[in-house]
C-alpha positions in Angstrom: 2.2 -13.8 6.9 -1.6 -13.9 7.3 -3.6 -13.7 4.4 -6.3 -11.3 5.3 -6.1 -9.0 2.9 -7.2 -8.4 -0.6 -5.9 -6.3 -3.5 -7.9 -4.2 -5.7 -7.1 -4.4 -9.4 -6.1 -0.7 -9.4 -3.4 -1.4 -6.2 -2.0 -4.0 -8.5 -1.6 -1.9 -11.3 -0.1 0.6 -9.1 2.5 -1.9 -7.7 3.1 -3.3 -11.3 4.1 0.2 -12.7 6.2 1.3 -9.3 8.3 -2.5 -10.0 9.0 -0.9 -13.7 10.0 1.9 -12.4 11.9 0.5 -9.6 13.9 -2.4 -11.7 15.2 0.7 -14.0 16.5 2.5 -11.3 17.9 -0.9 -10.0 15.8 -0.5 -6.7 13.1 -2.6 -7.0 13.7 -5.0 -4.1 14.1 -1.7 -1.6 10.7 -0.9 -2.8 9.0 -3.7 -2.1 10.4 -4.5 1.2 9.4 -1.1 2.1 5.9 -2.3 0.6 5.8 -5.8 2.7 6.9 -4.0 5.7 4.0 -1.2 6.0 1.8 -4.4 4.7 2.5 -6.4 8.0 2.2 -2.9 9.8 -1.4 -2.9 8.8 -2.0 -6.9 9.1 -1.2 -6.3 12.8 -3.2 -3.4 13.6 -5.8 -2.1 11.0 -7.6 0.0 13.2 -4.3 2.1 14.0 -4.6 4.4 11.3 -6.6 7.4 11.2 -9.7 7.5 8.7 -8.8 10.2 5.8 -11.7 9.9 3.8 -14.9 8.0 3.2 -14.0 5.4 5.4 -10.2 5.3 3.9 -7.3 4.9 6.3 -3.5 5.6 4.9 -0.5 4.1 5.3 2.6 6.1 4.4 5.6 4.0 3.1 8.8 4.8 5.5 11.5 5.0 2.7 9.5 5.5 -0.9 7.0 8.8 -1.6 4.3 5.8 -1.5 1.1 5.3 0.3 -1.4 2.3 0.7 -5.1 3.4 0.9 -7.4 0.6 2.6 -10.8 0.1 4.2 -12.0 -2.8 6.2 -14.4 -4.9 5.8 -15.9 -7.5 8.0 -12.5 -7.4 9.4 -10.6 -8.2 6.5 -8.3 -5.3 5.2 -8.9 -4.0 1.3 -6.4 -2.5 -0.3 -8.1 -0.4 -2.6 -5.0 2.0 -3.9 -1.1 2.6 -3.8 -0.3 5.6 -4.8 2.8 7.6 -5.5 2.6 10.7 -3.4 4.1 13.1 -5.9 1.9 12.1 -8.9 0.0 14.7 -11.1 -3.4 13.7 -11.6 
């Protein structure tokens, strides 16, 4: 996979929390496969997703209720957040 993306510290933290949670449930590999699949799709067509707010695009996971929130700077994808869609703020 081409390394044409960056992941923010906040997104790394969210991925770590999800890893711990799904590791507890025995579904860590499924979660990361879903994440990597959506990342590949995003890298193949970064402009293929609608701008939702403040120039941020959202890609939803297929199996899990998570989404990748990203922006594009100088033709490079910047993953800002990986959010649980059922999370209360």
